[in-house]
C-alpha positions in Angstrom: 116.4 -144.5 10.1 114.9 -142.2 12.7 116.5 -139.4 14.6 116.8 -139.8 18.3 115.0 -137.0 20.2 117.3 -134.8 22.3 116.4 -134.2 26.0 117.8 -131.7 28.4 117.4 -130.7 32.1 114.2 -128.9 31.2 112.5 -131.7 29.2 113.9 -134.8 30.9 111.1 -135.1 33.4 108.3 -134.8 30.9 109.9 -137.0 28.2 111.4 -139.7 30.4 110.1 -139.8 33.9 106.4 -139.3 33.0 106.6 -141.5 29.9 104.1 -144.4 29.9 106.4 -146.4 27.7 109.6 -148.2 28.7 112.4 -146.5 27.1 116.1 -146.1 26.7 118.2 -143.0 27.0 121.6 -142.7 25.4 123.8 -140.2 27.1 126.9 -139.0 25.4 129.2 -136.5 23.9 128.4 -135.3 20.4 132.1 -135.3 19.5 132.9 -138.7 21.1 134.0 -141.4 18.7 132.2 -144.1 20.7 129.0 -142.1 20.8 129.0 -141.3 17.1 129.7 -145.0 16.3 126.7 -146.3 18.4 124.2 -143.6 17.4 123.2 -145.1 14.0 122.6 -148.5 15.6 120.4 -147.0 18.3 118.6 -144.9 15.6 117.8 -148.1 13.7 116.6 -149.9 16.8 114.5 -146.9 17.7 112.8 -147.0 14.3 112.1 -150.7 14.6 110.7 -150.3 18.1 108.7 -147.1 17.5 105.6 -147.0 19.6 106.9 -149.7 21.9 110.2 -148.3 23.3 111.1 -144.6 23.3 114.8 -143.6 22.7 116.1 -140.2 23.6 119.6 -138.8 23.8 121.3 -136.5 26.3 124.3 -134.3 25.6 126.4 -134.6 28.8 128.4 -131.5 28.1 125.3 -129.3 28.2 123.5 -131.2 31.0 126.0 -131.7 33.9 123.3 -131.9 36.5 121.6 -134.8 34.9 124.9 -136.4 34.1 125.8 -136.3 37.9 122.3 -137.4 39.0 122.3 -140.5 36.9 126.1 -141.3 37.1 126.8 -141.0 33.4 130.5 -141.9 33.3 131.9 -142.9 30.9 130.1 -142.2 27.7 128.3 -143.6 25.9 126.0 -144.8 28.7 122.7 -146.5 27.9 120.1 -146.3 30.7 116.8 -148.2 30.6 114.0 -146.5 32.4 110.6 -147.9 33.3 108.0 -146.4 35.6 110.0 -143.2 35.8 113.0 -144.9 37.3 116.4 -145.9 36.0 116.3 -149.7 35.9 119.5 -150.8 34.1 122.7 -149.1 33.0 125.0 -150.2 30.3 128.3 -148.4 29.7 131.8 -149.0 28.6 132.8 -149.4 32.2 130.0 -151.4 33.8 126.5 -152.9 33.7 124.0 -152.6 36.6 120.7 -154.4 37.1 119.1 -151.6 39.1 119.7 -147.9 39.7 119.5 -146.2 43.0 118.9 -142.9 41.4 116.2 -141.7 39.3 
């Protein structure tokens, strides 16, 4: 099992937007039961997809500006980025096929 790399407001652009790979970003609360339940599954997938898909995590409590920018409500929220833009969003509340932000 691999550990998901944490990103924040300072590293998000270089790790996510400028990435050459398609990747997923899990956004959540470290103390949230839903986030702690999904984390091991995403870590396993990240290990299996290493070098193909990049997974990162974002602590929404510590990064409210990114949380607002990408509409991360509720948590956990899984966003798929490609070409520096958010392409799909999956959350407990809804699923979208395209993101107008990002």
